[in-house]
VOFIDO-364944 format. One record per residue (C-alpha): residue number from 1; x, y negated, z negated; residue in one letter. Coordinates in steps of 0.5 Angstrom, whole numbers, padded with zeros to 4 digits, m for minus. Example, Ala and Ser with C-alpha at 12.3 -4.5 7.8 and 13.67 -1.06 7.14 Angstrom:
VOFIDO-364944
   num       u       v       w   residu
     1    0025    0009   m0016        A
     2    0027    0002   m0014        S
This chain:
VOFIDO-364944
   num       u       v       w   residu
     1   m0125    0116    0052        X
     2   m0120    0121    0053        X
     3   m0121    0121    0061        X
     4   m0120    0114    0061        X
     5   m0113    0115    0057        X
     6   m0111    0120    0061        X
     7   m0112    0116    0067        X
     8   m0108    0110    0064        X
     9   m0103    0115    0063        X
    10   m0102    0117    0070        X
    11   m0102    0110    0072        X
    12   m0097    0109    0067        X
    13   m0093    0114    0070        X
    14   m0094    0112    0077        X
    15   m0092    0105    0075        X
    16   m0086    0107    0071        X
    17   m0084    0111    0078        X
    18   m0084    0105    0082        X
    19   m0080    0101    0077        X
    20   m0075    0106    0077        X
    21   m0074    0106    0084        X
    22   m0074    0098    0084        X
    23   m0068    0099    0079        X
    24   m0064    0104    0083        X
    25   m0064    0099    0088        X
    26   m0061    0094    0084        X
    27   m0053    0095    0082        X
    28   m0053    0094    0074        X
    29   m0045    0093    0073        X
    30   m0047    0092    0066        X
    31   m0050    0099    0066        X
    32   m0043    0102    0069        X
    33   m0039    0098    0063        X
    34   m0043    0101    0058        X
    35   m0043    0108    0060        X
    36   m0035    0107    0060        X
    37   m0035    0104    0053        X
    38   m0040    0110    0051        X
    39   m0034    0114    0053        X
    40   m0028    0109    0051        X
    41   m0025    0114    0046        X
    42   m0026    0120    0051        X
    43   m0022    0115    0056        X
    44   m0017    0113    0051        X
    45   m0015    0120    0049        X
    46   m0015    0123    0057        X
    47   m0010    0117    0059        X
    48   m0006    0118    0053        X
    49   m0005    0125    0055        X
    50   m0003    0123    0062        X
    51    0002    0118    0059        X
    52    0005    0123    0055        X
    53    0005    0128    0061        X
    54    0008    0123    0065        X
    55    0014    0122    0059        X
    56    0015    0129    0059        X
    57    0016    0130    0066        X
    58    0021    0124    0066        X
    59    0025    0127    0060        X
    60    0025    0133    0065        X
    61    0027    0130    0071        X
    62    0034    0130    0073        X
    63    0037    0123    0075        X
    64    0038    0122    0082        X
    65    0043    0117    0085        X
    66    0042    0114    0092        X
    67    0048    0111    0096        X
    68    0047    0107    0103        X
    69    0051    0105    0109        X
    70    0049    0100    0114        X
    71    0051    0101    0121        X
    72    0051    0097    0127        X
    73    0049    0101    0133        X
    74    0049    0098    0140        X
    75    0045    0101    0145        X
    76    0050    0099    0151        X
    77    0057    0103    0151        X
    78    0063    0100    0151        X
    79    0066    0099    0158        X
    80    0071    0095    0162        X
    81    0066    0093    0166        X
    82    0064    0085    0164        X
    83    0057    0085    0167        X
    84    0052    0088    0162        X
    85    0048    0094    0164        X
    86    0040    0092    0163        X
    87    0037    0097    0158        X
    88    0029    0098    0158        X
    89    0025    0098    0152        X
    90    0024    0106    0153        X
    91    0032    0107    0154        X
    92    0033    0103    0147        X
    93    0028    0107    0143        X
    94    0031    0113    0146        X
    95    0037    0111    0144        X
    96    0036    0110    0137        X
    97    0031    0116    0136        X
    98    0037    0120    0139        X
    99    0042    0117    0134        X
   100    0037    0119    0128        X
   101    0038    0126    0131        X
   102    0045    0126    0131        X
   103    0046    0123    0124        X
   104    0042    0128    0121        X
   105    0045    0134    0125        X
   106    0048    0140    0123        X
   107    0055    0138    0127        X
   108    0056    0132    0123        X
   109    0054    0135    0116        X
   110    0059    0141    0118        X
   111    0064    0136    0119        X
   112    0063    0132    0113        X
   113    0064    0139    0109        X
   114    0070    0140    0113        X
   115    0073    0133    0112        X
   116    0072    0133    0104        X
   117    0074    0140    0103        X
   118    0067    0142    0100        X
   119    0068    0149    0100        X
   120    0074    0149    0096        X
   121    0070    0144    0091        X
   122    0064    0149    0091        X
   123    0068    0155    0089        X
   124    0072    0151    0084        X
   125    0065    0149    0081        X
   126    0062    0156    0081        X
   127    0068    0159    0077        X
   128    0067    0154    0072        X
   129    0060    0155    0072        X
   130    0061    0163    0071        X
   131    0065    0161    0065        X
   132    0060    0157    0062        X
   133    0055    0162    0063        X
   134    0058    0167    0059        X
   135    0056    0163    0053        X
   136    0049    0162    0055        X
   137    0043    0165    0052        X
   138    0037    0169    0055        X
   139    0033    0163    0055        X
   140    0038    0159    0059        X
   141    0038    0164    0064        X
   142    0030    0164    0064        X
   143    0029    0157    0065        X
   144    0035    0155    0069        X
   145    0033    0151    0076        X
   146    0040    0153    0079        X
   147    0040    0158    0084        X
   148    0047    0163    0084        X
   149    0045    0166    0091        X
   150    0050    0162    0094        X
   151    0056    0166    0090        X
   152    0057    0171    0095        X
   153    0057    0167    0101        X
   154    0063    0167    0106        X
   155    0067    0161    0108        X
   156    0063    0160    0114        X
   157    0056    0161    0111        X
   158    0058    0157    0105        X
   159    0060    0151    0110        X
   160    0052    0152    0113        X
   161    0049    0152    0107        X
   162    0053    0146    0104        X
   163    0051    0143    0111        X
   164    0044    0144    0110        X
   165    0044    0141    0103        X
   166    0047    0135    0106        X
   167    0042    0135    0111        X
   168    0036    0135    0106        X
   169    0039    0129    0102        X
   170    0040    0125    0108        X
   171    0035    0119    0110        X
   172    0036    0115    0116        X
   173    0032    0109    0118        X
   174    0032    0102    0122        X
   175    0034    0101    0129        X
   176    0027    0098    0130        X
   177    0027    0091    0130        X
   178    0034    0090    0130        X
   179    0041    0094    0131        X
   180    0042    0096    0124        X
   181    0041    0103    0122        X
   182    0041    0105    0114        X
   183    0044    0111    0112        X
   184    0042    0114    0105        X
   185    0044    0119    0101        X
   186    0042    0122    0095        X
   187    0045    0126    0090        X
   188    0045    0128    0082        X
   189    0053    0125    0082        X
   190    0053    0117    0084        X
   191    0060    0118    0086        X
   192    0059    0124    0090        X
   193    0053    0120    0093        X
   194    0057    0114    0096        X
   195    0063    0119    0098        X
   196    0058    0123    0102        X
   197    0055    0117    0105        X
   198    0061    0114    0107        X
   199    0064    0121    0110        X
   200    0058    0121    0114        X
   201    0058    0115    0117        X
   202    0065    0116    0119        X
   203    0064    0123    0122        X
   204    0058    0120    0126        X
   205    0063    0114    0129        X
   206    0068    0119    0130        X
   207    0064    0124    0133        X
   208    0062    0119    0138        X
   209    0069    0117    0140        X
   210    0071    0124    0141        X
   211    0064    0126    0145        X
   212    0066    0120    0150        X
   213    0073    0121    0150        X
   214    0071    0128    0152        X
   215    0067    0127    0157        X
   216    0072    0122    0160        X
   217    0077    0127    0160        X
   218    0073    0132    0163        X
   219    0071    0127    0168        X
   220    0078    0126    0170        X
   221    0080    0133    0170        X
   222    0074    0134    0175        X
   223    0076    0128    0179        X
   224    0084    0130    0180        X
   225    0082    0137    0182        X
   226    0077    0134    0187        X
   227    0082    0129    0190        X
   228    0087    0135    0191        X
   229    0081    0138    0195        X
   230    0080    0132    0199        X
   231    0087    0130    0200        X
   232    0088    0137    0203        X
   233    0082    0136    0208        X
   234    0084    0129    0210        X
   235    0091    0132    0212        X
   236    0088    0138    0216        X
   237    0083    0133    0219        X
   238    0089    0128    0221        X
   239    0093    0134    0224        X
   240    0088    0136    0228        X
   241    0087    0129    0231        X
   242    0094    0128    0232        X
   243    0095    0135    0236        X
   244    0089    0134    0240        X
   245    0091    0127    0242        X
   246    0098    0130    0244        X
   247    0094    0135    0248        X
   248    0090    0131    0252        X
   249    0094    0125    0253        X
   250    0090    0120    0249        X
   251    0091    0114    0245        X
   252    0087    0112    0239        X
   253    0079    0111    0241        X
   254    0079    0104    0238        X
   255    0085    0102    0241        X
   256    0083    0104    0248        X
   257    0076    0101    0247        X
   258    0079    0094    0245        X
   259    0084    0095    0251        X
   260    0078    0096    0256        X
   261    0074    0090    0252        X
   262    0079    0085    0253        X
   263    0080    0087    0261        X
   264    0072    0087    0261        X
   265    0072    0080    0258        X
   266    0078    0078    0263        X
   267    0074    0080    0269        X
   268    0068    0077    0267        X
   269    0071    0070    0266        X
   270    0075    0071    0273        X
   271    0068    0073    0276        X
   272    0065    0067    0273        X
   273    0070    0062    0275        X
   274    0070    0065    0282        X
   275    0063    0065    0283        X
   276    0063    0058    0281        X
   277    0068    0056    0286        X
   278    0064    0060    0291        X
   279    0058    0056    0289        X
   280    0062    0050    0290        X
   281    0065    0051    0297        X
   282    0058    0054    0300        X
   283    0055    0048    0298        X
   284    0061    0044    0303        X
   285    0061    0050    0308        X
   286    0053    0049    0309        X
   287    0053    0041    0309        X
   288    0059    0042    0315        X
   289    0055    0047    0319        X
   290    0049    0042    0318        X
   291    0053    0036    0320        X
   292    0056    0039    0327        X
   293    0051    0037    0331        X
   294    0052    0030    0329        X
   295    0059    0027    0329        X
   296    0057    0021    0325        X
   297    0054    0025    0319        X
   298    0060    0030    0320        X
   299    0065    0024    0319        X
   300    0062    0022    0313        X
   301    0061    0028    0310        X
   302    0064    0030    0303        X
   303    0070    0034    0305        X
   304    0072    0030    0311        X
   305    0072    0024    0306        X
   306    0076    0028    0301        X
   307    0081    0029    0306        X
   308    0087    0024    0306        X
   309    0088    0024    0313        X
   310    0081    0025    0316        X
   311    0079    0019    0311        X
   312    0085    0014    0314        X
   313    0083    0016    0321        X
   314    0076    0014    0320        X
   315    0078    0008    0317        X
   316    0082    0006    0323        X
   317    0077    0008    0328        X
   318    0072    0004    0325        X
   319    0077   m0002    0325        X
   320    0079   m0001    0332        X
   321    0071    0000    0334        X
   322    0070   m0007    0331        X
   323    0076   m0010    0335        X
   324    0073   m0007    0341        X
   325    0067   m0010    0340        X
   326    0070   m0017    0339        X
   327    0074   m0016    0345        X
   328    0068   m0014    0349        X
   329    0064   m0020    0347        X
   330    0070   m0025    0348        X
   331    0074   m0022    0355        X
   332    0069   m0017    0358        X
   333    0071   m0010    0360        X
   334    0076   m0011    0365        X
   335    0081   m0015    0360        X
   336    0088   m0012    0359        X
   337    0087   m0013    0351        X
   338    0080   m0009    0352        X
   339    0083   m0004    0356        X
   340    0089   m0003    0351        X
   341    0084   m0003    0345        X
   342    0080    0002    0348        X
   343    0086    0007    0349        X
   344    0088    0006    0342        X
   345    0081    0007    0340        X
   346    0080    0013    0344        X
   347    0087    0016    0341        X
   348    0085    0015    0334        X
   349    0078    0018    0336        X
   350    0082    0025    0339        X
   351    0086    0025    0333        X
   352    0080    0024    0328        X
   353    0076    0030    0332        X
   354    0083    0034    0331        X
   355    0083    0033    0323        X
   356    0076    0034    0322        X
   357    0076    0041    0326        X
   358    0082    0042    0321        X
   359    0077    0041    0315        X
   360    0072    0045    0318        X
   361    0076    0051    0319        X
   362    0079    0050    0312        X
   363    0072    0050    0309        X
   364    0071    0056    0313        X
   365    0077    0060    0310        X
   366    0076    0058    0303        X
   367    0069    0060    0303        X
   368    0070    0067    0306        X
   369    0076    0067    0301        X
   370    0071    0066    0295        X
   371    0066    0071    0298        X
   372    0072    0076    0298        X
   373    0075    0074    0291        X
   374    0068    0075    0288        X
   375    0067    0081    0291        X
   376    0073    0084    0289        X
   377    0072    0082    0282        X
   378    0065    0085    0282        X
   379    0069    0092    0284        X
   380    0074    0091    0279        X
   381    0068    0090    0273        X
   382    0065    0096    0276        X
   383    0071    0101    0276        X
   384    0073    0099    0270        X
   385    0066    0101    0267        X
   386    0066    0107    0270        X
   387    0073    0108    0268        X
   388    0070    0107    0261        X
   389    0064    0112    0262        X
   390    0069    0117    0264        X
   391    0073    0116    0258        X
   392    0068    0116    0253        X
   393    0065    0123    0256        X
   394    0072    0125    0255        X
   395    0073    0123    0248        X
   396    0067    0126    0245        X
   397    0072    0131    0241        X
   398    0077    0125    0240        X
   399    0071    0121    0237        X
   400    0069    0127    0233        X
   401    0076    0128    0230        X
   402    0077    0121    0228        X
   403    0070    0120    0225        X
   404    0072    0126    0221        X
   405    0079    0123    0219        X
   406    0076    0117    0217        X
   407    0070    0120    0213        X
   408    0075    0124    0209        X
   409    0080    0118    0208        X
   410    0074    0114    0205        X
   411    0072    0119    0200        X
   412    0079    0121    0198        X
   413    0080    0113    0197        X
   414    0073    0113    0193        X
   415    0076    0119    0188        X
   416    0082    0115    0187        X
   417    0079    0109    0185        X
   418    0075    0113    0180        X
   419    0081    0117    0178        X
   420    0084    0110    0176        X
   421    0078    0108    0172        X
   422    0078    0114    0169        X
   423    0085    0113    0166        X
   424    0083    0106    0164        X
   425    0077    0108    0160        X
   426    0081    0114    0157        X
   427    0086    0109    0154        X
   428    0080    0104    0152        X
   429    0078    0107    0145        X
   430    0073    0101    0143        X
   431    0066    0104    0140        X
   432    0059    0101    0140        X
   433    0058    0104    0133        X
   434    0061    0100    0127        X
   435    0060    0100    0119        X
   436    0057    0093    0116        X
   437    0057    0095    0109        X
   438    0060    0101    0106        X
   439    0057    0105    0101        X
   440    0058    0103    0094        X
   441    0058    0107    0087        X
   442    0050    0106    0085        X
   443    0050    0104    0078        X
   444    0043    0106    0076        X
   445    0038    0112    0079        X
   446    0033    0111    0083        X
   447    0029    0117    0081        X
   448    0026    0118    0076        X
   449    0023    0111    0076        X
   450    0020    0111    0069        X
   451    0015    0104    0070        X
   452    0012    0107    0076        X
   453    0011    0114    0073        X
   454    0008    0111    0067        X
   455    0004    0107    0071        X
   456    0001    0112    0075        X
   457    0000    0117    0069        X
   458   m0004    0111    0066        X
   459   m0008    0110    0072        X
   460   m0009    0117    0073        X
   461   m0011    0118    0066        X
   462   m0016    0112    0066        X
   463   m0019    0114    0073        X
   464   m0020    0121    0070        X
   465   m0023    0119    0064        X
   466   m0028    0114    0067        X
   467   m0029    0120    0072        X
   468   m0031    0125    0066        X
   469   m0035    0119    0063        X
   470   m0039    0118    0069        X
   471   m0040    0126    0070        X
   472   m0042    0127    0063        X
   473   m0047    0121    0063        X
   474   m0050    0125    0070        X
   475   m0050    0131    0067        X
   476   m0053    0129    0060        X
   477   m0060    0130    0061        X
   478   m0063    0127    0054        X
   479   m0066    0122    0052        X
   480   m0061    0116    0048        X
   481   m0066    0110    0048        X
   482   m0073    0108    0048        X
   483   m0072    0106    0055        X
   484   m0070    0112    0057        X
   485   m0077    0115    0054        X
   486   m0081    0110    0058        X
   487   m0077    0111    0064        X
   488   m0078    0119    0064        X
   489   m0084    0120    0060        X
   490   m0091    0117    0062        X
   491   m0092    0115    0055        X
   492   m0091    0109    0051        X
   493   m0086    0108    0046        X
   494   m0088    0107    0039        X
   495   m0082    0106    0035        X
   496   m0076    0110    0033        X
   497   m0074    0113    0027        X
   498   m0066    0112    0025        X
   499   m0061    0117    0024        X
   500   m0059    0117    0016        X
   501   m0052    0118    0013        X
   502   m0052    0124    0008        X
   503   m0051    0120    0002        X
   504   m0058    0116    0003        X
   505   m0062    0122    0001        X
   506   m0067    0127    0005        X
   507   m0070    0123    0011        X
   508   m0077    0126    0009        X
   509   m0077    0122    0003        X
   510   m0074    0115    0005        X
   511   m0080    0112    0005        X
   512   m0083    0114   m0001        X
   513   m0075    0113   m0004        X
   514   m0075    0105   m0002        X
   515   m0080    0102    0003        X
   516   m0075    0096    0004        X
   517   m0070    0099    0009        X
   518   m0069    0099    0016        X
   519   m0072    0106    0016        X
   520   m0078    0104    0013        X
   521   m0079    0098    0017        X
   522   m0079    0103    0024        X
   523   m0084    0107    0020        X
   524   m0088    0101    0019        X
   525   m0087    0099    0027        X
   526   m0090    0106    0029        X
   527   m0096    0105    0024        X
   528   m0097    0098    0027        X
   529   m0097    0101    0034        X
   530   m0102    0107    0032        X
   531   m0107    0102    0029        X
   532   m0107    0097    0035        X
   533   m0107    0103    0040        X
   534   m0114    0102    0040        X
   535   m0117    0096    0036        X
   536   m0124    0098    0037        X
   537   m0124    0105    0034        X
   538   m0117    0106    0031        X
   539   m0115    0113    0030        X
   540   m0116    0117    0024        X
   541   m0113    0124    0025        X
   542   m0106    0124    0028        X
   543   m0102    0130    0030        X
   544   m0095    0129    0030        X
   545   m0091    0134    0035        X
   546   m0085    0136    0039        X
   547   m0083    0140    0045        X
   548   m0079    0144    0041        X
   549   m0077    0145    0033        X
   550   m0071    0141    0030        X
   551   m0073    0135    0033        X
   552   m0075    0131    0027        X
   553   m0083    0131    0027        X
   554   m0084    0133    0020        X
   555   m0080    0128    0018        X
   556   m0084    0123    0022        X
   557   m0090    0126    0020        X
   558   m0088    0125    0012        X
   559   m0086    0118    0013        X
   560   m0091    0116    0017        X
   561   m0097    0119    0012        X
   562   m0093    0115    0007        X
   563   m0093    0109    0011        X
   564   m0101    0110    0012        X
   565   m0102    0111    0005        X
   566   m0101    0103    0004        X
   567   m0107    0102    0008        X
   568   m0112    0107    0005        X
   569   m0113    0114    0003        X
   570   m0108    0118    0007        X
   571   m0108    0126    0007        X
   572   m0101    0129    0010        X
   573   m0104    0136    0013        X
   574   m0099    0141    0015        X
   575   m0102    0145    0021        X
   576   m0095    0148    0022        X
   577   m0097    0155    0020        X
   578   m0091    0159    0023        X
   579   m0085    0155    0020        X
   580   m0088    0151    0014        X
   581   m0083    0145    0011        X
   582   m0087    0140    0007        X
   583   m0087    0144    0001        X
   584   m0080    0145    0001        X
   585   m0079    0137    0002        X
   586   m0083    0135   m0004        X
   587   m0080    0141   m0008        X
   588   m0088    0143   m0009        X
   589   m0089    0149   m0014        X
   590   m0096    0150   m0011        X
   591   m0096    0156   m0007        X
   592   m0103    0155   m0004        X
   593   m0105    0151    0002        X
   594   m0109    0150    0008        X
   595   m0110    0157    0010        X
   596   m0112    0159    0003        X
   597   m0117    0153    0004        X
   598   m0120    0156    0010        X
   599   m0120    0163    0008        X
   600   m0124    0161    0002        X
   601   m0119    0164   m0003        X
   602   m0118    0157   m0006        X
   603   m0121    0150   m0006        X
   604   m0118    0143   m0004        X
   605   m0117    0140   m0011        X
   606   m0113    0147   m0013        X
   607   m0109    0146   m0006        X
   608   m0108    0139   m0006        X
   609   m0101    0136   m0008        X
   610   m0102    0128   m0010        X
   611   m0095    0125   m0009        X
   612   m0093    0121   m0016        X
   613   m0092    0113   m0015        X
   614   m0096    0114   m0008        X
   615   m0103    0114   m0011        X
   616   m0107    0114   m0004        X
   617   m0103    0120   m0001        X
   618   m0105    0127   m0002        X
   619   m0101    0133    0001        X
   620   m0104    0139    0003        X
   621   m0098    0144    0005        X
   622   m0099    0150    0010        X
   623   m0100    0155    0004        X
   624   m0099    0163    0005        X
   625   m0097    0166    0011        X
   626   m0102    0169    0016        X
   627   m0102    0174    0022        X
   628   m0106    0170    0027        X
   629   m0105    0162    0026        X
   630   m0108    0160    0033        X
   631   m0114    0164    0031        X
   632   m0115    0160    0024        X
   633   m0113    0153    0027        X
   634   m0118    0155    0033        X
   635   m0124    0157    0029        X
   636   m0130    0153    0027        X
   637   m0128    0153    0020        X
   638   m0122    0149    0021        X
   639   m0126    0144    0025        X
   640   m0131    0144    0019        X
   641   m0125    0143    0014        X
   642   m0122    0137    0018        X
   643   m0129    0134    0018        X
   644   m0130    0134    0011        X
   645   m0123    0131    0010        X
   646   m0125    0125    0015        X
   647   m0130    0124    0010        X
   648   m0126    0123    0004        X
   649   m0119    0120    0007        X
   650   m0118    0114    0012        X
   651   m0112    0117    0015        X
   652   m0110    0124    0016        X
   653   m0103    0125    0019        X
   654   m0102    0133    0022        X
   655   m0096    0136    0022        X
   656   m0096    0140    0028        X
   657   m0092    0146    0031        X
   658   m0087    0145    0037        X
   659   m0091    0145    0043        X
   660   m0087    0149    0048        X
   661   m0086    0155    0044        X
   662   m0093    0156    0041        X
   663   m0100    0154    0044        X
   664   m0102    0151    0037        X
   665   m0101    0144    0038        X
   666   m0105    0145    0045        X
   667   m0111    0147    0041        X
   668   m0110    0142    0035        X
   669   m0109    0136    0040        X
   670   m0116    0136    0042        X
   671   m0119    0136    0035        X
   672   m0115    0130    0033        X
   673   m0116    0123    0035        X
   674   m0109    0122    0038        X
   675   m0102    0125    0039        X
   676   m0095    0123    0037        X
   677   m0090    0126    0041        X
   678   m0083    0126    0038        X
   679   m0077    0126    0042        X
   680   m0070    0127    0039        X
   681   m0065    0122    0041        X
   682   m0059    0126    0045        X
   683   m0062    0132    0043        X
   684   m0069    0133    0047        X
   685   m0068    0135    0055        X
   686   m0072    0131    0059        X
   687   m0075    0137    0063        X
   688   m0077    0140    0057        X
   689   m0080    0134    0054        X
   690   m0084    0133    0061        X
   691   m0086    0140    0060        X
   692   m0089    0139    0054        X
   693   m0092    0132    0056        X
   694   m0095    0136    0062        X
   695   m0098    0141    0058        X
   696   m0102    0137    0053        X
   697   m0104    0132    0058        X
   698   m0107    0138    0062        X
   699   m0111    0139    0056        X
   700   m0114    0132    0056        X
   701   m0110    0131    0050        X
   702   m0110    0123    0047        X
   703   m0103    0122    0047        X
   704   m0102    0115    0044        X
   705   m0095    0115    0045        X
   706   m0088    0118    0043        X
   707   m0083    0116    0038        X
   708   m0075    0117    0039        X
   709   m0073    0121    0033        X
   710   m0066    0121    0029        X
   711   m0064    0115    0033        X
   712   m0057    0112    0032        X
   713   m0057    0105    0032        X
   714   m0050    0104    0034        X
   715   m0050    0108    0039        X
   716   m0056    0105    0042        X
   717   m0052    0098    0042        X
   718   m0048    0102    0048        X
   719   m0054    0102    0052        X
   720   m0056    0095    0052        X
   721   m0055    0089    0047        X
   722   m0063    0089    0046        X
   723   m0063    0095    0042        X
   724   m0064    0095    0034        X
   725   m0060    0093    0028        X
   726   m0059    0097    0022        X
   727   m0060    0091    0017        X
   728   m0066    0090    0013        X
   729   m0069    0083    0015        X
   730   m0071    0079    0008        X
   731   m0069    0079    0001        X
   732   m0071    0084   m0004        X
   733   m0076    0082   m0009        X
   734   m0073    0082   m0017        X
   735   m0077    0087   m0021        X
   736   m0079    0085   m0028        X
């Protein structure tokens, strides 16, 4: 039967382990809240401490004031050019980054120091401080936060020192999404904050104007100097060109080129006209040459017909020829009219031949003249081109000198234009930086911020308190509730013994004093669990033990024996022979006990102590101290006495020693029907209890269950609402 119980215990351990793994996978927010509520006073104390620290820090902080100036900064510099320049986003970003560095530069800070005469103000302040320091105590010097290291500075070093302080208190922002730059200055004095903020903005704008005018002045000086050099070079090149022209007898190459171009253009026009005329006459010439063999064709040619005399003679010849033909038909050849007509026709024909010959000769003359004219013009063109080529070969030096003069003049003119523009820009005093809002004197400090500091302090305190609560919970390796016992030990929890206040009386005698209390009801619950742990064969001999001493096992044994005495004859047997306590609990004067019975020096009736008002409860204390308790408890005599007790009592409750310090309980565990393991709430360590249970289990002890002793019901409610009430259920009977 003991082997079966051990196997059941191992199965319970495996089942509890699997349940724990399932529970670990589920996040129980209620458990977190209960952990916080268990440490609520710790959290409140830490939070209040942090708030108090925040209040003290606020009291010690020096109020700081902040004054701000809003500045409009245009990336495009003012210029006389009406067309705006195109700036890329990278250039705009670089511009504002440069402005930030410029505003926070030491140059601007030093100009503010000089502008406000801060060196003299600082000297005056130091003199007044020296007078006040004469009245200071040693504590004022020890706890003073002001440094006097700047007392012995020279004016130059003091300017640098004050400029660094201005730089440290200056903040610049903005210019990312707009052209507005926010300039903020912090100071202990509100008037000083506004004054320095405005001075920084004005110095920044003035520095920009001065820098730009300085650049313009430097550029203008350079342009003037270069203009002098260029003018001298231009005059020198012009003098060389003039001397060369006089020496070579040349004119301007441009004029010469224009003259030659005009001549060539005129000759080309004349050549075209001459060639056209030659083409026309040539056509007439070849037409007449072709018609010489045929007089009729010759007389009907264009040049002949165009000649007035020849044309009249051709007409007259035609008329006379028609008349001769008519007279021939009418009169014949011999008729005088016929003869006269033929004579007249002959005369006209001869005159016509003479005129035609004149026309042909004129055409021939015009043709030859046109040829000569074309040839002459071509010769003139060729001669002109040859002259130009010759002039170009001779004028290379002239052209080079003229080009040099032209280049020098162009450069000089450009510099003169730039110099004029520089004069205009120097007189143009517009700025691309403008103050939109000047700094006003702040009314309230921005540091310290009491609300923010207190909120941060409270939040930090709450978080720290909660963290410490969870840390304490994680480091607390004790049993707090019956659930803890069942989860961490392979034992069934039979019940608890509640903690009691001192005015109630000794906890060992609570059940005897009053059986109608929550404490007594919990003892009855444990008794019921023991009776029904094995319905077929309920345990008669029950050993009560624990891992270490002071864990409530004797209190549990005494009250449990009292509860069993209501069911039958019960013996409370003290087997803790090393550190007995039962006789003291019952205030018994008997010095005899178990050791005396086992040694044979006394009989049971002499050592037995019958409890008044509890007629079925007998108590046998440990008796006198022995040298080797373990030998006595493992002897056959003890087994015989225990068997004899079983014959006379229905229940025997053994108050045993702790398991870990001595091995007495391990010997006794195999001599009884069952073992109850006492675990003190918030005292017994888990590893210690596991070690004790493991020792008993390895010896095949019948561990019936565990009892959580000295359990505070109010504290257990913080671990779950299902834990116990400390109120008695029912009405007390009236005693007659």
